[in-house]
C-alpha positions in Angstrom: -0.1 0.1 0.1 1.3 3.2 -1.0 1.0 6.6 0.6 2.3 9.9 -0.4 4.8 9.6 -3.2 4.7 5.9 -3.1 5.9 5.6 0.4 3.8 3.9 3.1 3.4 6.2 5.9 2.0 3.7 8.4 5.2 1.3 7.6 7.6 4.2 7.9 6.3 5.3 11.3 6.6 1.8 12.6 10.2 1.5 11.4 11.0 4.7 12.9 9.3 4.0 16.1 11.0 0.5 16.5 14.5 2.1 15.8 13.6 4.8 18.5 12.6 1.8 21.1 16.2 0.1 20.0 17.9 3.6 20.8 16.2 3.7 24.0 17.2 0.3 24.7 20.9 0.8 24.0 20.9 4.1 26.1 19.8 1.9 28.9 22.2 -1.0 28.4 25.2 1.7 28.1 24.1 3.4 31.6 24.0 -0.5 33.0 27.6 -1.3 31.4 28.9 2.2 33.1 27.6 1.0 36.4 29.2 -2.1 36.1 32.4 -0.5 35.5 32.0 1.9 38.3 31.4 -1.1 40.6 34.5 -3.0 39.1 36.7 0.2 40.1 35.1 0.7 43.4 36.4 -2.9 44.0 39.9 -1.8 43.1 39.9 -3.2 39.4 41.7 -1.5 36.6 38.9 -0.5 34.0 41.3 0.0 31.3 42.6 -3.4 31.7 39.3 -4.8 32.1 38.0 -2.9 28.7 41.3 -4.2 27.0 40.6 -7.8 28.1 36.9 -7.7 26.8 38.2 -6.4 23.4 40.8 -9.2 23.3 38.1 -11.7 24.1 35.9 -10.5 21.5 38.8 -11.6 19.0 38.8 -14.8 17.1 41.9 -17.2 18.2 43.6 -16.6 15.0 43.4 -12.5 15.2 44.2 -12.7 18.9 47.4 -14.9 18.2 48.2 -12.5 15.3 47.9 -9.3 17.6 50.2 -11.1 20.3 52.7 -12.0 17.9 52.9 -8.2 16.4 53.1 -6.9 20.0 55.8 -9.0 20.6 57.8 -8.1 17.6 57.2 -4.4 18.2 58.5 -4.5 21.8 61.5 -6.5 20.5 62.0 -3.8 18.0 61.8 -1.1 20.9 64.4 -2.9 22.9 66.8 -3.3 20.0 66.6 0.1 19.3 67.3 1.2 22.9 70.1 -1.2 23.2 71.7 0.6 19.9 70.8 4.0 20.9 72.9 3.3 24.5 75.8 1.8 22.7 76.1 4.6 20.3 76.1 7.1 23.4 78.6 4.8 25.1 81.1 5.2 22.1 80.2 8.9 21.8 81.3 9.2 25.3 84.6 7.2 24.9 85.4 9.2 22.0 85.0 12.6 23.7 86.9 11.2 26.7 89.9 10.1 24.8 
């Protein structure tokens, strides 16, 4: 059944109202989640770590393993760069002392 301009007003209103109800539900759930984080914080838990744990748990096993491997590689690269910088400074200090 078509209404104005080929659009069913009744169907459109129903869709909009359904979306509005879902948006209200989403806001209520967001409030509930905030309250749970506040509860966790009041018990001494670090909410940043909890959020990270939740994001990791959402990943599939392959994605999680890939991310862990990349983190490990990046940390190793940083450590090697730090060692190289220290070695360069040590050589420069020896050169200046001579």
